[in-house]
DSSP file (Angstrom, degrees, kcal/mol; ACC not computed):
  #  RESIDUE AA STRUCTURE BP1 BP2  ACC     N-H-->O    O-->H-N    N-H-->O    O-->H-N    TCO  KAPPA ALPHA  PHI   PSI    X-CA   Y-CA   Z-CA
    1    1 A M              0   0    0      0, 0.0     2,-0.1     0, 0.0     0, 0.0   0.000 360.0 360.0 360.0 124.5    3.3    7.0   31.3
    2    2 A P        -     0   0    0      0, 0.0     2,-0.2     0, 0.0     0, 0.0  -0.364 360.0-117.2 -65.6 145.4    4.7    8.4   28.1
    3    3 A R        -     0   0    0     -2,-0.1     2,-0.3     1,-0.0     0, 0.0  -0.575  25.2-125.3 -79.6 143.1    4.6    6.2   25.1
    4    4 A S        -     0   0    0     -2,-0.2     2,-0.3     0, 0.0    -1,-0.0  -0.702  32.9-174.7 -86.2 146.1    8.0    5.3   23.6
    5    5 A H        -     0   0    0     -2,-0.3     2,-0.4     0, 0.0     0, 0.0  -0.967  29.5-111.3-141.7 153.9    8.5    6.1   19.9
    6    6 A K        -     0   0    0     -2,-0.3     2,-0.3     1,-0.0     0, 0.0  -0.685  37.8-130.6 -81.3 135.9   11.1    5.5   17.3
    7    7 A T        -     0   0    0     -2,-0.4     2,-0.3    11,-0.0    13,-0.1  -0.653  23.2-169.6 -88.8 148.2   12.7    8.8   16.3
    8    8 A H        -     0   0    0     11,-0.3    11,-4.3    -2,-0.3     2,-0.2  -0.947  23.1-112.9-130.9 151.6   13.0    9.7   12.7
    9    9 A S  B     -A   18   0A   0     -2,-0.3    45,-0.5     9,-0.2     9,-0.2  -0.597  36.5-105.3 -82.0 145.2   15.0   12.5   11.0
   10   10 A C        -     0   0    0      7,-1.5    45,-0.2    -2,-0.2     5,-0.1  -0.502  26.1-133.7 -63.9 139.1   13.1   15.3    9.2
   11   11 A I  S    S+     0   0    0     43,-2.5    76,-0.2    -2,-0.2    -1,-0.1   0.587  74.2 108.6 -76.6  -7.6   13.4   14.7    5.5
   12   12 A V  S >  S-     0   0    0     42,-0.2     3,-2.3     1,-0.1    -2,-0.1  -0.571  82.5-111.0 -70.7 120.0   14.3   18.3    4.8
   13   13 A P  T 3  S+     0   0    0      0, 0.0     3,-0.1     0, 0.0    -1,-0.1  -0.251 100.6  15.4 -55.0 132.2   18.0   18.4    3.8
   14   14 A G  T 3  S+     0   0    0      1,-0.3     2,-0.4    -4,-0.1    -3,-0.1   0.256  92.2 128.0  90.0 -13.6   20.1   20.2    6.6
   15   15 A C    <   -     0   0    0     -3,-2.3    -1,-0.3    -5,-0.1    -5,-0.2  -0.662  36.5-174.7 -83.0 127.0   17.3   19.9    9.2
   16   16 A T        +     0   0    0     -2,-0.4    -1,-0.1    -3,-0.1     2,-0.1   0.385  48.3 107.5-100.4   1.8   18.5   18.4   12.4
   17   17 A R  S    S-     0   0    0      1,-0.1    -7,-1.5    -8,-0.0     2,-0.2  -0.406  79.4 -90.5 -81.1 158.5   15.2   18.2   14.2
   18   18 A D  B     -A    9   0A   0     -9,-0.2     2,-1.2    -2,-0.1    39,-0.4  -0.435  31.4-130.5 -67.9 134.9   13.1   15.1   14.8
   19   19 A G        +     0   0    0    -11,-4.3    37,-0.3    -2,-0.2   -11,-0.3  -0.740  40.8 159.9 -85.0  99.1   10.7   14.1   12.2
   20   20 A R        +     0   0    0     -2,-1.2     2,-0.4    35,-0.7    36,-0.2   0.329  52.5  72.9-102.4   3.2    7.5   13.5   14.2
   21   21 A N  E    S-B   55   0B   0     34,-1.8    34,-2.4    -3,-0.1     2,-0.4  -0.977  70.8-146.3-129.2 120.4    5.0   13.9   11.5
   22   22 A R  E     -B   54   0B   0     -2,-0.4    32,-0.2    32,-0.2     2,-0.2  -0.671  10.5-134.9 -93.9 133.9    4.5   11.3    8.9
   23   23 A L  E     +     0   0B   0     30,-2.7    28,-3.2    -2,-0.4    30,-0.4  -0.543  36.1 149.0 -85.5 152.7    3.6   12.0    5.2
   24   24 A G  E     -B   50   0B   0     26,-0.3     2,-0.3    -2,-0.2    26,-0.2  -0.926  30.3-137.8-159.6 179.6    1.0   10.0    3.4
   25   25 A V        -     0   0    0     24,-2.0     2,-0.3    -2,-0.3    55,-0.0  -0.995  13.1-163.6-150.7 151.9   -1.6   10.3    0.8
   26   26 A R        -     0   0    0     -2,-0.3     2,-0.6    22,-0.2    22,-0.2  -0.961  17.3-142.6-138.1 155.4   -5.2    9.1    0.4
   27   27 A C  E     -C   47   0C   0     20,-2.6    19,-3.3    -2,-0.3    20,-0.9  -0.963  29.6-162.5-116.0 114.2   -7.7    8.6   -2.3
   28   28 A R  E     -C   45   0C   0     -2,-0.6     2,-0.4    17,-0.3    17,-0.2  -0.726  25.3-109.2 -97.8 146.5  -11.3    9.5   -1.0
   29   29 A I        -     0   0    0     15,-2.9    14,-2.5    12,-0.3    12,-0.1  -0.590  33.8-177.2 -63.8 125.8  -14.6    8.6   -2.4
   30   30 A A        +     0   0    0     -2,-0.4     2,-0.3    12,-0.2    -1,-0.1  -0.007  54.9  58.7-118.5  28.3  -16.1   11.8   -3.8
   31   31 A H  S    S-     0   0    0      2,-0.1    12,-0.1    10,-0.0    -2,-0.0  -0.929  71.3-128.9-147.5 169.8  -19.5   10.7   -5.0
   32   32 A D  S    S+     0   0    0     -2,-0.3     3,-0.1    10,-0.1     2,-0.1   0.286  72.8 104.3-106.5   9.6  -22.6    9.1   -3.6
   33   33 A E  S    S-     0   0    0      1,-0.2    -2,-0.1     8,-0.0     9,-0.0  -0.279  85.7 -61.0 -86.5 177.5  -23.0    6.3   -6.2
   34   34 A A        -     0   0    0     -2,-0.1    -1,-0.2     2,-0.1     7,-0.1  -0.252  54.6-166.7 -58.4 138.4  -22.2    2.6   -5.6
   35   35 A V        -     0   0    0      5,-0.2     5,-0.1     2,-0.1    -1,-0.0  -0.867  34.3-108.3-127.5 163.3  -18.6    1.7   -4.7
   36   36 A P  S    S+     0   0    0      0, 0.0    -2,-0.1     0, 0.0    -1,-0.0   0.681 107.2  64.7 -64.5 -14.9  -16.7   -1.6   -4.7
   37   37 A F  S >  S-     0   0    0      1,-0.1     3,-2.3     3,-0.1    -2,-0.1  -0.886  71.6-159.5-115.8 103.7  -16.6   -1.6   -0.9
   38   38 A P  T 3  S+     0   0    0      0, 0.0    -1,-0.1     0, 0.0    -3,-0.0   0.736  88.4  51.9 -53.7 -29.8  -20.1   -1.8    0.6
   39   39 A K  T 3  S+     0   0    0      2,-0.0     2,-0.4     0, 0.0    -2,-0.0   0.421  95.7  86.2 -92.6   3.7  -19.3   -0.4    4.0
   40   40 A K    <   +     0   0    0     -3,-2.3     2,-0.2    -5,-0.1    -5,-0.2  -0.835  53.1 174.0-108.0 145.0  -17.6    2.7    2.7
   41   41 A G    >   -     0   0    0     -2,-0.4     3,-2.2     1,-0.2   -12,-0.3  -0.578  46.2 -29.7-129.3-169.1  -19.5    5.8    1.7
   42   42 A R  T 3  S+     0   0    0      1,-0.3   -12,-0.2    -2,-0.2    -1,-0.2  -0.269 128.5  12.9 -56.0 132.9  -18.7    9.4    0.6
   43   43 A T  T 3  S+     0   0    0    -14,-2.5    -1,-0.3     1,-0.3   -13,-0.1   0.180  92.6 130.7  75.8  -5.5  -15.4   10.7    1.9
   44   44 A S    <   -     0   0    0     -3,-2.2   -15,-2.9   -16,-0.1     2,-0.4  -0.381  64.4-110.1 -63.6 153.0  -14.2    7.2    3.0
   45   45 A A  E     -C   28   0C   0    -17,-0.2   -17,-0.3     1,-0.2     3,-0.1  -0.749  19.9-163.5 -88.2 130.1  -10.7    6.4    1.8
   46   46 A L  E    S-     0   0C   0    -19,-3.3     2,-0.3    -2,-0.4    50,-0.2   0.817  86.0 -10.5 -75.9 -30.5  -10.3    3.7   -0.9
   47   47 A W  E     +C   27   0C   0    -20,-0.9   -20,-2.6    48,-0.1    -1,-0.4  -0.969  59.0 178.3-158.3 157.9   -6.7    3.7    0.2
   48   48 A S        +     0   0    0     -2,-0.3   -22,-0.2   -22,-0.2     2,-0.1  -0.248  15.7 177.4-162.9  62.8   -4.4    5.8    2.4
   49   49 A P        -     0   0    0      0, 0.0   -24,-2.0     0, 0.0     2,-0.3  -0.371  21.9-131.8 -74.8 153.4   -0.8    4.6    2.7
   50   50 A D  E     -B   24   0B   0    -26,-0.2   -26,-0.3    -2,-0.1     2,-0.2  -0.691  15.9-132.9 -92.8 150.7    1.9    6.3    4.6
   51   51 A A  E     -     0   0B   0    -28,-3.2     2,-0.6    -2,-0.3    30,-0.1  -0.536  24.4-113.2 -90.5 166.2    5.4    7.0    3.3
   52   52 A E  E    S+     0   0B   0     28,-0.3     2,-0.4    -2,-0.2    38,-0.1  -0.366  85.3 109.2 -89.7  51.8    8.6    6.4    5.1
   53   53 A A  E     -     0   0B   0     -2,-0.6   -30,-2.7   -30,-0.4     2,-0.3  -0.993  48.1-169.6-135.6 132.3    9.1   10.1    5.2
   54   54 A Y  E     -B   22   0B   0    -45,-0.5   -43,-2.5    -2,-0.4     2,-0.4  -0.852   6.3-158.4-122.5 149.0    8.8   12.3    8.3
   55   55 A L  E     -B   21   0B   0    -34,-2.4   -34,-1.8    -2,-0.3   -35,-0.7  -0.965  21.1-122.7-125.3 146.1    8.8   16.1    8.9
   56   56 A C     >  -     0   0    0     -2,-0.4     4,-2.2   -37,-0.3     5,-0.2  -0.311  38.5-101.5 -71.3 168.9    9.6   18.1   12.0
   57   57 A D  H  > S+     0   0    0    -39,-0.4     4,-2.0     1,-0.2     5,-0.2   0.899 121.0  54.4 -56.6 -43.7    6.9   20.3   13.4
   58   58 A S  H  > S+     0   0    0      1,-0.2     4,-0.8     2,-0.2    -1,-0.2   0.905 114.3  38.9 -60.9 -44.2    8.4   23.4   11.9
   59   59 A H  H  4 S+     0   0    0      2,-0.2     4,-0.4     1,-0.2    -1,-0.2   0.801 112.7  56.9 -78.1 -28.4    8.6   22.0    8.4
   60   60 A A  H  < S+     0   0    0     -4,-2.2     3,-0.2     1,-0.2    -2,-0.2   0.845 119.4  31.3 -69.5 -33.9    5.1   20.3    8.7
   61   61 A L  H  < S+     0   0    0     -4,-2.0    -1,-0.2    -5,-0.2    -2,-0.2   0.497 104.0  78.1-103.1  -3.4    3.4   23.6    9.6
   62   62 A G  S  < S-     0   0    0     -4,-0.8    -1,-0.2     1,-0.2    -2,-0.1   0.605 100.6-107.7 -83.2 -11.3    5.6   25.9    7.6
   63   63 A G        -     0   0    0     -4,-0.4     2,-0.3    -3,-0.2    -1,-0.2  -0.139  38.0-167.1 100.5 157.3    4.1   25.3    4.2
   64   64 A A        -     0   0    0     -3,-0.1     2,-0.5    -2,-0.1    -4,-0.0  -0.976  25.7-110.8-168.3 167.8    5.4   23.5    1.2
   65   65 A H        -     0   0    0     -2,-0.3     2,-0.4     2,-0.0    -2,-0.0  -0.982  33.0-165.4-108.3 123.4    5.0   22.8   -2.5
   66   66 A L        -     0   0    0     -2,-0.5     2,-0.5     2,-0.0    -2,-0.0  -0.931   5.2-167.1-114.0 136.7    3.8   19.2   -3.2
   67   67 A T        -     0   0    0     -2,-0.4     2,-0.5     2,-0.0    -2,-0.0  -0.985   7.0-160.9-119.2 127.4    3.9   17.6   -6.7
   68   68 A M        -     0   0    0     -2,-0.5     2,-0.5     2,-0.0    -2,-0.0  -0.930   7.1-170.5-112.9 135.9    2.1   14.4   -7.4
   69   69 A L        -     0   0    0     -2,-0.5     2,-0.6     2,-0.0    -2,-0.0  -0.993   7.2-163.3-122.7 120.0    2.8   12.2  -10.3
   70   70 A F        +     0   0    0     -2,-0.5    -2,-0.0     2,-0.0     0, 0.0  -0.929   9.9 178.0-110.4 117.6    0.3    9.4  -10.8
   71   71 A E        -     0   0    0     -2,-0.6     2,-0.1     0, 0.0    -2,-0.0  -0.907  21.4-143.5-123.0  99.3    1.4    6.5  -13.0
   72   72 A P        +     0   0    0      0, 0.0    -2,-0.0     0, 0.0     0, 0.0  -0.384  28.4 164.8 -65.6 136.7   -1.2    3.8  -13.3
   73   73 A D        -     0   0    0      4,-0.2     0, 0.0    -2,-0.1     0, 0.0   0.415  44.4-124.7-138.6  -1.7    0.4    0.3  -13.4
   74   74 A A  S    S+     0   0    0      1,-0.1     0, 0.0     3,-0.1     0, 0.0   0.653  72.9 124.7  63.4  18.2   -2.4   -2.4  -12.8
   75   75 A S  S    S-     0   0    0      2,-0.3     3,-0.1     1,-0.0    -1,-0.1   0.610  71.3-130.9 -80.9 -13.8   -0.3   -3.8   -9.9
   76   76 A E  S    S+     0   0    0      1,-0.3    19,-2.6    18,-0.1     2,-0.3   0.757  79.0  90.4  58.9  28.4   -3.1   -3.5   -7.2
   77   77 A S  E     -D   94   0D   0     17,-0.3     2,-0.4     2,-0.0    -1,-0.3  -0.952  69.5-133.0-143.9 164.5   -0.5   -1.8   -5.0
   78   78 A L  E     -D   93   0D   0     15,-3.5    15,-2.7    -2,-0.3     2,-0.5  -0.955   9.4-162.1-123.7 138.2    0.7    1.6   -4.4
   79   79 A T  E     -D   92   0D   0     -2,-0.4     2,-0.6    13,-0.2    13,-0.3  -0.981   6.7-163.1-121.0 125.5    4.2    2.9   -4.2
   80   80 A I  E     -D   91   0D   0     11,-3.1    11,-1.9    -2,-0.5     2,-0.5  -0.924   6.6-173.8-108.5 122.8    4.8    6.3   -2.6
   81   81 A K  E     -D   90   0D   0     -2,-0.6     2,-0.6     9,-0.2     9,-0.2  -0.980   6.7-160.4-118.3 123.8    8.2    7.9   -3.3
   82   82 A V  E     -D   89   0D   0      7,-2.5     7,-2.0    -2,-0.5     2,-0.6  -0.909   5.8-172.4-106.2 119.5    9.1   11.1   -1.4
   83   83 A I  E     +D   88   0D   0     -2,-0.6     2,-0.6     5,-0.2     5,-0.2  -0.931   8.2 174.7-114.4 113.4   11.9   13.3   -3.0
   84   84 A A  E >   -D   87   0D   0      3,-2.4     2,-2.0    -2,-0.6     3,-1.3  -0.754  67.7 -71.9-120.2  85.7   13.0   16.2   -0.8
   85   85 A T  T 3  S+     0   0    0     -2,-0.6   -73,-0.1     1,-0.3    -2,-0.0  -0.449 126.0   1.5  62.9 -80.9   15.9   17.7   -2.7
   86   86 A T  T 3  S+     0   0    0     -2,-2.0     2,-0.4    -3,-0.0    -1,-0.3   0.443 114.3  91.7-113.8   0.1   18.5   14.9   -2.2
   87   87 A T  E <   -D   84   0D   0     -3,-1.3    -3,-2.4   -76,-0.2     2,-0.4  -0.837  48.1-175.3-103.8 132.4   16.4   12.4   -0.1
   88   88 A V  E     +D   83   0D   0     -2,-0.4     2,-0.4    -5,-0.2    -5,-0.2  -0.975   5.5 175.2-125.9 115.5   14.5    9.6   -1.8
   89   89 A D  E     -D   82   0D   0     -7,-2.0    -7,-2.5    -2,-0.4     2,-0.4  -0.949   6.8-171.3-117.1 140.9   12.2    7.4    0.3
   90   90 A E  E     +D   81   0D   0     -2,-0.4     2,-0.3    -9,-0.2    -9,-0.2  -0.993  10.9 170.4-134.3 144.8   10.0    4.7   -1.1
   91   91 A R  E     -D   80   0D   0    -11,-1.9   -11,-3.1    -2,-0.4     2,-0.4  -0.985  14.1-157.0-151.1 134.6    7.3    2.4    0.3
   92   92 A S  E     -D   79   0D   0     -2,-0.3     2,-0.3   -13,-0.3   -13,-0.2  -0.902  10.6-175.1-116.3 146.7    4.8    0.1   -1.5
   93   93 A T  E     -D   78   0D   0    -15,-2.7   -15,-3.5    -2,-0.4     2,-0.2  -0.999  25.8-119.2-142.8 135.7    1.5   -1.0    0.0
   94   94 A R  E     -D   77   0D   0     -2,-0.3     2,-0.5   -17,-0.3   -17,-0.3  -0.474  28.9-121.0 -71.3 142.9   -1.1   -3.5   -1.4
   95   95 A I        -     0   0    0    -19,-2.6     2,-0.4    -2,-0.2   -48,-0.1  -0.781  29.8-124.8 -86.2 131.4   -4.6   -2.1   -2.0
   96   96 A K        -     0   0    0     -2,-0.5   -20,-0.0   -50,-0.2    -1,-0.0  -0.607  24.0-153.0 -79.5 130.5   -7.0   -4.1    0.1
   97   97 A Q              0   0    0     -2,-0.4   -60,-0.0     1,-0.1    -1,-0.0  -0.742 360.0 360.0-101.0 151.3   -9.9   -5.7   -1.9
   98   98 A P              0   0    0      0, 0.0    -1,-0.1     0, 0.0    -2,-0.0   0.525 360.0 360.0 -66.2 360.0  -13.3   -6.4   -0.5
């Protein structure tokens, strides 16, 4: 039986295809030293929130330029904002502490 899923629009302006691929970002542990999370090791993610932004298959596989702006704010949460020419989507996620 096929699973039902909510459809999303592709965030690329002018694209009319379904956005079936969700954008996200993750921060991976890149060392072998002690970390704040005892059960996590090298290459585990400290955090990995998804954005409320979706791409169609064509745009997900077609290549892109990504620009990341990291602004530390001591809030213990992450906000991801995706700007695709005229589209702005934002989502905040709390960082899970041990």
